[in-house]
C-alpha angles and dihedrals in degrees: 000000000000118000105247089201096051119138112262116212128133126156139158113227138173120228123222091264092052097259112148112228138176118229109198146149115267119253131205090257092060096080095101092046090052093048091051092048092049090051090059095054120107119237092252092056091049091050092047090053101039101024086232138051122269130173100213145002115272125226087253090056091053093044092059090068097038095059100035109143099166094245096070097023148325136213124201125185135194117219135180105260095206096065142032092306101280105194113235101167142012132195127183144168134207116204127224134171120259128221091261093054096257123118126249129176137216113234130210133175138184127182127188108252097241089061101043115120093033098104096263096130089054091051091049093047092050092048094047092046090052092050092044093052091051088055097048099258110150103187139030118207130193138180109216128181107248089233090059094089093159093062092043089053090052089057093043091051095044094099089233121122104264137196122187134186130180116237111181109296094349138068121227110217126195120190117192113220097185117111111267097214141334095019130106121234088247094056106113125167113243111251115250 
């Protein structure tokens, strides 16, 4: 039975090298695609994403994308448009309440090594920020290894108000999704 509250997001995009990709919300039938994509990742990419090594996705990992409704979480994937939707990147957030009663969400990304440096993290961040705003989330947070300068640059260049703090070997990033001035809380850019 389809989830009537599933996140809706589906866009065609072109990477820096000209590769046509599809940026879309994950669906329950994507489990196999995600498992295959994870199996192609190098150990370093897995460590950068999970801050530890793991051999495979757990059922809980897959469930996060299957039941994403935008309010509690969302998962967006990037696939090659020219084939049977080979997954090359995934971004997701998990929402949680803040001390002031608003809702923020923890972000995470992983991109297959052959496609890093092509602007995929920016596409994922834009998609997740759009979905988060629609669902009343006011801030996106991320823990990034301090050595992951490429991801930190994506956040710094996002155009969103940003606050960072160093915590050991990682950097805590907070991105404010609230309108800066002149906008209404309901103003959300149209996806794609």
